PDB file with one MODEL, atoms N, CA, C and O in Angstrom:
MODEL        1
ATOM      1  N   UNK A   1      35.685 -76.839  33.500  1.00  0.00           N
ATOM      2  CA  UNK A   1      35.509 -75.698  32.911  1.00  0.00           C
ATOM      3  C   UNK A   1      36.305 -75.813  31.800  1.00  0.00           C
ATOM      4  O   UNK A   1      37.333 -76.461  31.601  1.00  0.00           O
ATOM      5  N   UNK A   2      35.505 -74.904  30.946  1.00  0.00           N
ATOM      6  CA  UNK A   2      36.174 -74.880  29.606  1.00  0.00           C
ATOM      7  C   UNK A   2      36.496 -73.058  29.130  1.00  0.00           C
ATOM      8  O   UNK A   2      35.602 -72.357  29.605  1.00  0.00           O
ATOM      9  N   UNK A   3      37.107 -72.578  28.665  1.00  0.00           N
ATOM     10  CA  UNK A   3      37.285 -71.454  27.965  1.00  0.00           C
ATOM     11  C   UNK A   3      36.918 -70.942  26.615  1.00  0.00           C
ATOM     12  O   UNK A   3      36.987 -71.823  25.758  1.00  0.00           O
ATOM     13  N   UNK A   4      36.461 -69.501  26.076  1.00  0.00           N
ATOM     14  CA  UNK A   4      36.285 -69.109  25.010  1.00  0.00           C
ATOM     15  C   UNK A   4      36.346 -67.658  24.820  1.00  0.00           C
ATOM     16  O   UNK A   4      35.881 -66.923  25.692  1.00  0.00           O
ATOM     17  N   UNK A   5      36.852 -67.203  23.810  1.00  0.00           N
ATOM     18  CA  UNK A   5      37.961 -65.499  23.645  1.00  0.00           C
ATOM     19  C   UNK A   5      37.181 -65.690  22.060  1.00  0.00           C
ATOM     20  O   UNK A   5      36.759 -66.707  21.509  1.00  0.00           O
ATOM     21  N   UNK A   6      37.194 -64.569  21.711  1.00  0.00           N
ATOM     22  CA  UNK A   6      37.031 -64.064  19.962  1.00  0.00           C
ATOM     23  C   UNK A   6      37.191 -62.459  20.185  1.00  0.00           C
ATOM     24  O   UNK A   6      37.223 -61.654  21.115  1.00  0.00           O
ATOM     25  N   UNK A   7      37.290 -62.490  18.478  1.00  0.00           N
ATOM     26  CA  UNK A   7      37.583 -61.220  18.112  1.00  0.00           C
ATOM     27  C   UNK A   7      36.809 -60.772  17.086  1.00  0.00           C
ATOM     28  O   UNK A   7      36.444 -61.634  16.287  1.00  0.00           O
ATOM     29  N   UNK A   8      36.442 -59.585  16.889  1.00  0.00           N
ATOM     30  CA  UNK A   8      35.435 -59.633  15.319  1.00  0.00           C
ATOM     31  C   UNK A   8      36.342 -58.775  14.629  1.00  0.00           C
ATOM     32  O   UNK A   8      36.800 -57.929  15.396  1.00  0.00           O
ATOM     33  N   UNK A   9      36.678 -58.703  13.712  1.00  0.00           N
ATOM     34  CA  UNK A   9      37.150 -57.500  12.712  1.00  0.00           C
ATOM     35  C   UNK A   9      36.653 -56.585  12.422  1.00  0.00           C
ATOM     36  O   UNK A   9      35.432 -56.564  12.579  1.00  0.00           O
ATOM     37  N   UNK A  10      37.072 -55.829  12.070  1.00  0.00           N
ATOM     38  CA  UNK A  10      36.511 -54.568  10.735  1.00  0.00           C
ATOM     39  C   UNK A  10      36.080 -55.100   9.693  1.00  0.00           C
ATOM     40  O   UNK A  10      36.461 -56.262   9.552  1.00  0.00           O
ATOM     41  N   UNK A  11      35.395 -54.682   8.857  1.00  0.00           N
ATOM     42  CA  UNK A  11      34.777 -54.896   7.583  1.00  0.00           C
ATOM     43  C   UNK A  11      36.089 -55.136   6.610  1.00  0.00           C
ATOM     44  O   UNK A  11      36.784 -54.158   6.333  1.00  0.00           O
ATOM     45  N   UNK A  12      36.389 -56.305   6.147  1.00  0.00           N
ATOM     46  CA  UNK A  12      37.235 -56.921   5.361  1.00  0.00           C
ATOM     47  C   UNK A  12      38.570 -57.380   5.719  1.00  0.00           C
ATOM     48  O   UNK A  12      39.581 -57.559   5.040  1.00  0.00           O
ATOM     49  N   UNK A  13      38.286 -57.542   7.104  1.00  0.00           N
ATOM     50  CA  UNK A  13      40.003 -57.454   7.721  1.00  0.00           C
ATOM     51  C   UNK A  13      39.555 -58.755   8.715  1.00  0.00           C
ATOM     52  O   UNK A  13      38.728 -58.714   9.625  1.00  0.00           O
ATOM     53  N   UNK A  14      40.281 -59.817   8.306  1.00  0.00           N
ATOM     54  CA  UNK A  14      40.453 -60.920   9.468  1.00  0.00           C
ATOM     55  C   UNK A  14      41.267 -60.825  11.059  1.00  0.00           C
ATOM     56  O   UNK A  14      42.163 -60.125  11.530  1.00  0.00           O
ATOM     57  N   UNK A  15      40.688 -61.574  11.389  1.00  0.00           N
ATOM     58  CA  UNK A  15      41.891 -61.190  13.410  1.00  0.00           C
ATOM     59  C   UNK A  15      42.974 -61.710  12.813  1.00  0.00           C
ATOM     60  O   UNK A  15      43.329 -62.352  11.825  1.00  0.00           O
ATOM     61  N   UNK A  16      43.474 -61.038  14.068  1.00  0.00           N
ATOM     62  CA  UNK A  16      45.340 -61.840  14.173  1.00  0.00           C
ATOM     63  C   UNK A  16      45.317 -63.064  14.409  1.00  0.00           C
ATOM     64  O   UNK A  16      44.632 -63.223  15.419  1.00  0.00           O
ATOM     65  N   UNK A  17      45.753 -64.180  13.968  1.00  0.00           N
ATOM     66  CA  UNK A  17      46.298 -65.447  14.823  1.00  0.00           C
ATOM     67  C   UNK A  17      47.290 -65.491  15.949  1.00  0.00           C
ATOM     68  O   UNK A  17      47.317 -66.381  16.798  1.00  0.00           O
ATOM     69  N   UNK A  18      48.044 -64.537  15.896  1.00  0.00           N
ATOM     70  CA  UNK A  18      48.956 -64.584  17.329  1.00  0.00           C
ATOM     71  C   UNK A  18      48.017 -63.929  18.360  1.00  0.00           C
ATOM     72  O   UNK A  18      48.005 -64.406  19.495  1.00  0.00           O
ATOM     73  N   UNK A  19      47.149 -62.771  18.034  1.00  0.00           N
ATOM     74  CA  UNK A  19      46.272 -62.307  18.949  1.00  0.00           C
ATOM     75  C   UNK A  19      45.100 -63.587  19.570  1.00  0.00           C
ATOM     76  O   UNK A  19      44.807 -63.736  20.756  1.00  0.00           O
ATOM     77  N   UNK A  20      44.744 -64.137  18.789  1.00  0.00           N
ATOM     78  CA  UNK A  20      43.534 -65.813  19.393  1.00  0.00           C
ATOM     79  C   UNK A  20      44.989 -66.020  20.323  1.00  0.00           C
ATOM     80  O   UNK A  20      44.816 -65.736  21.508  1.00  0.00           O
ATOM     81  N   UNK A  21      46.505 -66.507  19.942  1.00  0.00           N
ATOM     82  CA  UNK A  21      46.787 -67.456  20.455  1.00  0.00           C
ATOM     83  C   UNK A  21      47.242 -67.378  21.748  1.00  0.00           C
ATOM     84  O   UNK A  21      47.480 -68.237  22.597  1.00  0.00           O
ATOM     85  N   UNK A  22      47.351 -65.592  21.726  1.00  0.00           N
ATOM     86  CA  UNK A  22      47.838 -64.934  23.159  1.00  0.00           C
ATOM     87  C   UNK A  22      46.587 -65.190  24.103  1.00  0.00           C
ATOM     88  O   UNK A  22      46.606 -65.377  25.320  1.00  0.00           O
ATOM     89  N   UNK A  23      45.375 -65.150  23.152  1.00  0.00           N
ATOM     90  CA  UNK A  23      43.880 -64.445  24.333  1.00  0.00           C
ATOM     91  C   UNK A  23      43.546 -66.417  24.774  1.00  0.00           C
ATOM     92  O   UNK A  23      43.050 -66.916  25.784  1.00  0.00           O
ATOM     93  N   UNK A  24      43.866 -66.799  24.020  1.00  0.00           N
ATOM     94  CA  UNK A  24      43.712 -68.966  24.280  1.00  0.00           C
ATOM     95  C   UNK A  24      44.609 -68.865  25.607  1.00  0.00           C
ATOM     96  O   UNK A  24      44.101 -69.158  26.689  1.00  0.00           O
ATOM     97  N   UNK A  25      45.857 -68.477  25.524  1.00  0.00           N
ATOM     98  CA  UNK A  25      46.847 -69.034  26.694  1.00  0.00           C
ATOM     99  C   UNK A  25      46.309 -68.248  28.180  1.00  0.00           C
ATOM    100  O   UNK A  25      46.333 -68.852  29.253  1.00  0.00           O
ATOM    101  N   UNK A  26      45.878 -66.969  28.063  1.00  0.00           N
ATOM    102  CA  UNK A  26      45.119 -66.554  29.314  1.00  0.00           C
ATOM    103  C   UNK A  26      44.484 -67.062  29.919  1.00  0.00           C
ATOM    104  O   UNK A  26      44.427 -66.779  31.115  1.00  0.00           O
ATOM    105  N   UNK A  27      43.537 -68.272  29.248  1.00  0.00           N
ATOM    106  CA  UNK A  27      42.681 -69.399  29.597  1.00  0.00           C
ATOM    107  C   UNK A  27      43.003 -71.160  29.694  1.00  0.00           C
ATOM    108  O   UNK A  27      42.363 -72.205  29.575  1.00  0.00           O
ATOM    109  N   UNK A  28      44.024 -70.847  29.906  1.00  0.00           N
ATOM    110  CA  UNK A  28      44.825 -72.351  29.623  1.00  0.00           C
ATOM    111  C   UNK A  28      44.921 -72.785  31.013  1.00  0.00           C
ATOM    112  O   UNK A  28      45.816 -73.612  31.187  1.00  0.00           O
ATOM    113  N   UNK A  29      44.233 -72.453  32.088  1.00  0.00           N
ATOM    114  CA  UNK A  29      44.100 -72.620  33.412  1.00  0.00           C
ATOM    115  C   UNK A  29      42.693 -73.045  33.494  1.00  0.00           C
ATOM    116  O   UNK A  29      42.317 -73.672  34.485  1.00  0.00           O
ATOM    117  N   UNK A  30      41.637 -72.669  32.244  1.00  0.00           N
ATOM    118  CA  UNK A  30      40.346 -73.448  32.485  1.00  0.00           C
ATOM    119  C   UNK A  30      40.279 -74.661  31.393  1.00  0.00           C
ATOM    120  O   UNK A  30      39.297 -75.401  31.458  1.00  0.00           O
ATOM    121  N   UNK A  31      41.108 -74.866  30.556  1.00  0.00           N
ATOM    122  CA  UNK A  31      40.990 -75.935  29.888  1.00  0.00           C
ATOM    123  C   UNK A  31      41.963 -76.510  29.499  1.00  0.00           C
ATOM    124  O   UNK A  31      41.930 -76.647  28.276  1.00  0.00           O
ATOM    125  N   UNK A  32      42.859 -76.934  29.979  1.00  0.00           N
ATOM    126  CA  UNK A  32      44.484 -77.694  29.455  1.00  0.00           C
ATOM    127  C   UNK A  32      44.557 -79.085  28.682  1.00  0.00           C
ATOM    128  O   UNK A  32      45.593 -79.734  28.541  1.00  0.00           O
ATOM    129  N   UNK A  33      43.253 -79.456  28.186  1.00  0.00           N
ATOM    130  CA  UNK A  33      42.744 -80.808  27.414  1.00  0.00           C
ATOM    131  C   UNK A  33      43.314 -80.509  25.992  1.00  0.00           C
ATOM    132  O   UNK A  33      44.050 -81.091  25.194  1.00  0.00           O
ATOM    133  N   UNK A  34      42.692 -79.438  26.043  1.00  0.00           N
ATOM    134  CA  UNK A  34      42.877 -78.949  24.439  1.00  0.00           C
ATOM    135  C   UNK A  34      42.643 -77.580  23.712  1.00  0.00           C
ATOM    136  O   UNK A  34      41.677 -76.853  23.941  1.00  0.00           O
ATOM    137  N   UNK A  35      43.349 -77.392  23.072  1.00  0.00           N
ATOM    138  CA  UNK A  35      43.645 -75.769  22.607  1.00  0.00           C
ATOM    139  C   UNK A  35      43.250 -75.710  21.083  1.00  0.00           C
ATOM    140  O   UNK A  35      43.961 -76.278  20.255  1.00  0.00           O
ATOM    141  N   UNK A  36      42.418 -75.207  20.812  1.00  0.00           N
ATOM    142  CA  UNK A  36      41.812 -75.094  19.288  1.00  0.00           C
ATOM    143  C   UNK A  36      41.322 -72.996  18.714  1.00  0.00           C
ATOM    144  O   UNK A  36      40.667 -72.100  19.246  1.00  0.00           O
ATOM    145  N   UNK A  37      41.903 -73.095  17.769  1.00  0.00           N
ATOM    146  CA  UNK A  37      41.487 -71.656  16.538  1.00  0.00           C
ATOM    147  C   UNK A  37      40.541 -72.015  16.323  1.00  0.00           C
ATOM    148  O   UNK A  37      40.150 -73.160  16.546  1.00  0.00           O
ATOM    149  N   UNK A  38      39.787 -70.936  15.725  1.00  0.00           N
ATOM    150  CA  UNK A  38      38.719 -70.716  14.625  1.00  0.00           C
ATOM    151  C   UNK A  38      38.834 -69.917  13.937  1.00  0.00           C
ATOM    152  O   UNK A  38      39.189 -68.856  14.451  1.00  0.00           O
ATOM    153  N   UNK A  39      38.630 -69.922  12.508  1.00  0.00           N
ATOM    154  CA  UNK A  39      39.148 -68.245  12.084  1.00  0.00           C
ATOM    155  C   UNK A  39      37.493 -68.241  10.564  1.00  0.00           C
ATOM    156  O   UNK A  39      37.255 -68.954   9.589  1.00  0.00           O
ATOM    157  N   UNK A  40      36.887 -67.197  11.115  1.00  0.00           N
ATOM    158  CA  UNK A  40      35.048 -67.412  10.314  1.00  0.00           C
ATOM    159  C   UNK A  40      35.446 -66.024   9.662  1.00  0.00           C
ATOM    160  O   UNK A  40      35.061 -64.903   9.994  1.00  0.00           O
ATOM    161  N   UNK A  41      36.354 -66.403   8.605  1.00  0.00           N
ATOM    162  CA  UNK A  41      35.972 -64.468   7.831  1.00  0.00           C
ATOM    163  C   UNK A  41      36.740 -63.492   9.132  1.00  0.00           C
ATOM    164  O   UNK A  41      37.807 -63.669   9.719  1.00  0.00           O
ATOM    165  N   UNK A  42      35.704 -62.428   9.274  1.00  0.00           N
ATOM    166  CA  UNK A  42      36.292 -61.573  10.534  1.00  0.00           C
ATOM    167  C   UNK A  42      36.074 -62.165  11.530  1.00  0.00           C
ATOM    168  O   UNK A  42      36.446 -61.505  12.501  1.00  0.00           O
ATOM    169  N   UNK A  43      35.514 -63.397  11.874  1.00  0.00           N
ATOM    170  CA  UNK A  43      35.184 -63.132  13.550  1.00  0.00           C
ATOM    171  C   UNK A  43      36.759 -64.495  13.574  1.00  0.00           C
ATOM    172  O   UNK A  43      37.356 -64.776  12.534  1.00  0.00           O
ATOM    173  N   UNK A  44      37.024 -64.945  14.568  1.00  0.00           N
ATOM    174  CA  UNK A  44      37.776 -65.426  15.356  1.00  0.00           C
ATOM    175  C   UNK A  44      37.641 -65.977  16.882  1.00  0.00           C
ATOM    176  O   UNK A  44      37.357 -65.246  17.831  1.00  0.00           O
ATOM    177  N   UNK A  45      37.840 -67.107  16.960  1.00  0.00           N
ATOM    178  CA  UNK A  45      37.606 -67.463  18.119  1.00  0.00           C
ATOM    179  C   UNK A  45      39.154 -68.702  18.686  1.00  0.00           C
ATOM    180  O   UNK A  45      39.963 -69.342  18.014  1.00  0.00           O
ATOM    181  N   UNK A  46      38.980 -68.572  19.989  1.00  0.00           N
ATOM    182  CA  UNK A  46      40.428 -69.567  20.862  1.00  0.00           C
ATOM    183  C   UNK A  46      39.007 -70.594  21.861  1.00  0.00           C
ATOM    184  O   UNK A  46      38.001 -70.124  22.393  1.00  0.00           O
ATOM    185  N   UNK A  47      39.300 -71.545  21.826  1.00  0.00           N
ATOM    186  CA  UNK A  47      38.602 -72.669  22.718  1.00  0.00           C
ATOM    187  C   UNK A  47      39.526 -72.981  23.476  1.00  0.00           C
ATOM    188  O   UNK A  47      40.623 -72.855  22.932  1.00  0.00           O
ATOM    189  N   UNK A  48      39.560 -73.330  24.482  1.00  0.00           N
ATOM    190  CA  UNK A  48      40.025 -74.131  25.609  1.00  0.00           C
ATOM    191  C   UNK A  48      39.126 -74.813  26.645  1.00  0.00           C
ATOM    192  O   UNK A  48      38.320 -74.345  27.450  1.00  0.00           O
ATOM    193  N   UNK A  49      39.671 -76.557  26.267  1.00  0.00           N
ATOM    194  CA  UNK A  49      38.676 -77.626  26.935  1.00  0.00           C
ATOM    195  C   UNK A  49      39.149 -77.951  27.733  1.00  0.00           C
ATOM    196  O   UNK A  49      40.379 -77.988  27.700  1.00  0.00           O
ATOM    197  N   UNK A  50      38.380 -78.403  29.001  1.00  0.00           N
ATOM    198  CA  UNK A  50      38.894 -79.653  30.226  1.00  0.00           C
ATOM    199  C   UNK A  50      37.888 -80.734  29.895  1.00  0.00           C
ATOM    200  O   UNK A  50      36.684 -80.484  29.838  1.00  0.00           O
ATOM    201  N   UNK A  51      38.308 -81.735  29.713  1.00  0.00           N
ATOM    202  CA  UNK A  51      37.720 -82.926  29.471  1.00  0.00           C
ATOM    203  C   UNK A  51      37.322 -83.464  30.457  1.00  0.00           C
ATOM    204  O   UNK A  51      38.067 -83.973  31.294  1.00  0.00           O
ATOM    205  N   UNK A  52      35.808 -83.434  30.532  1.00  0.00           N
ATOM    206  CA  UNK A  52      35.021 -83.960  31.849  1.00  0.00           C
ATOM    207  C   UNK A  52      33.926 -84.376  30.796  1.00  0.00           C
ATOM    208  O   UNK A  52      33.450 -85.284  31.477  1.00  0.00           O
ATOM    209  N   UNK A  53      33.246 -84.391  29.762  1.00  0.00           N
ATOM    210  CA  UNK A  53      32.358 -85.209  29.176  1.00  0.00           C
ATOM    211  C   UNK A  53      32.550 -85.501  27.879  1.00  0.00           C
ATOM    212  O   UNK A  53      32.885 -84.606  27.104  1.00  0.00           O
ATOM    213  N   UNK A  54      32.318 -87.153  27.334  1.00  0.00           N
ATOM    214  CA  UNK A  54      32.480 -87.333  26.098  1.00  0.00           C
ATOM    215  C   UNK A  54      34.057 -86.876  25.968  1.00  0.00           C
ATOM    216  O   UNK A  54      34.279 -86.192  24.968  1.00  0.00           O
ATOM    217  N   UNK A  55      34.895 -87.075  26.599  1.00  0.00           N
ATOM    218  CA  UNK A  55      36.263 -87.481  26.325  1.00  0.00           C
ATOM    219  C   UNK A  55      36.821 -87.232  25.072  1.00  0.00           C
ATOM    220  O   UNK A  55      37.593 -86.363  24.667  1.00  0.00           O
ATOM    221  N   UNK A  56      36.153 -88.373  24.438  1.00  0.00           N
ATOM    222  CA  UNK A  56      37.320 -88.565  23.009  1.00  0.00           C
ATOM    223  C   UNK A  56      36.448 -87.276  21.949  1.00  0.00           C
ATOM    224  O   UNK A  56      36.885 -86.292  21.353  1.00  0.00           O
ATOM    225  N   UNK A  57      35.329 -87.746  22.056  1.00  0.00           N
ATOM    226  CA  UNK A  57      34.619 -86.680  21.065  1.00  0.00           C
ATOM    227  C   UNK A  57      34.332 -85.267  20.855  1.00  0.00           C
ATOM    228  O   UNK A  57      34.164 -84.729  19.761  1.00  0.00           O
ATOM    229  N   UNK A  58      34.288 -84.679  22.075  1.00  0.00           N
ATOM    230  CA  UNK A  58      34.015 -83.567  22.545  1.00  0.00           C
ATOM    231  C   UNK A  58      34.630 -82.262  21.889  1.00  0.00           C
ATOM    232  O   UNK A  58      34.369 -81.093  22.174  1.00  0.00           O
ATOM    233  N   UNK A  59      35.330 -82.650  21.136  1.00  0.00           N
ATOM    234  CA  UNK A  59      36.378 -81.428  20.250  1.00  0.00           C
ATOM    235  C   UNK A  59      35.845 -80.469  20.043  1.00  0.00           C
ATOM    236  O   UNK A  59      34.694 -80.800  19.758  1.00  0.00           O
ATOM    237  N   UNK A  60      35.974 -78.929  19.975  1.00  0.00           N
ATOM    238  CA  UNK A  60      35.201 -77.730  19.911  1.00  0.00           C
ATOM    239  C   UNK A  60      36.409 -77.024  18.916  1.00  0.00           C
ATOM    240  O   UNK A  60      37.588 -77.272  19.171  1.00  0.00           O
ATOM    241  N   UNK A  61      36.044 -76.122  17.759  1.00  0.00           N
ATOM    242  CA  UNK A  61      34.882 -75.133  17.627  1.00  0.00           C
ATOM    243  C   UNK A  61      33.604 -76.502  16.550  1.00  0.00           C
ATOM    244  O   UNK A  61      33.933 -76.944  15.449  1.00  0.00           O
ATOM    245  N   UNK A  62      32.485 -76.816  17.143  1.00  0.00           N
ATOM    246  CA  UNK A  62      31.509 -77.676  16.113  1.00  0.00           C
ATOM    247  C   UNK A  62      31.314 -76.937  15.088  1.00  0.00           C
ATOM    248  O   UNK A  62      30.831 -75.813  15.230  1.00  0.00           O
ATOM    249  N   UNK A  63      31.694 -77.488  13.715  1.00  0.00           N
ATOM    250  CA  UNK A  63      31.380 -76.688  12.670  1.00  0.00           C
ATOM    251  C   UNK A  63      30.380 -77.485  12.343  1.00  0.00           C
ATOM    252  O   UNK A  63      30.124 -78.585  12.833  1.00  0.00           O
ATOM    253  N   UNK A  64      29.571 -76.671  11.142  1.00  0.00           N
ATOM    254  CA  UNK A  64      29.170 -77.310   9.745  1.00  0.00           C
ATOM    255  C   UNK A  64      28.888 -76.115   8.757  1.00  0.00           C
ATOM    256  O   UNK A  64      28.824 -74.890   8.860  1.00  0.00           O
ATOM    257  N   UNK A  65      28.729 -77.197   7.590  1.00  0.00           N
ATOM    258  CA  UNK A  65      28.922 -76.632   5.892  1.00  0.00           C
ATOM    259  C   UNK A  65      27.928 -75.130   5.980  1.00  0.00           C
ATOM    260  O   UNK A  65      28.166 -74.215   5.191  1.00  0.00           O
ATOM    261  N   UNK A  66      27.243 -75.056   6.621  1.00  0.00           N
ATOM    262  CA  UNK A  66      26.322 -73.424   6.553  1.00  0.00           C
ATOM    263  C   UNK A  66      26.842 -72.619   6.991  1.00  0.00           C
ATOM    264  O   UNK A  66      26.340 -71.495   7.008  1.00  0.00           O
TER     265      UNK A  66
ENDMDL
END
């Protein structure tokens, strides 16, 4: 099991890092092995990971330059 939570802010407003951390904290039981935040303009995501497959290289989120 893993977990993801997200916020999309109003135009021109970035999501609160504190809110994303709190949301991720509520998902800790779903993924105790890794916790990551991703901030992308007005969208923000909190990821929790349970390492089952690709333990060494399965970090989330997966980004690209586009």
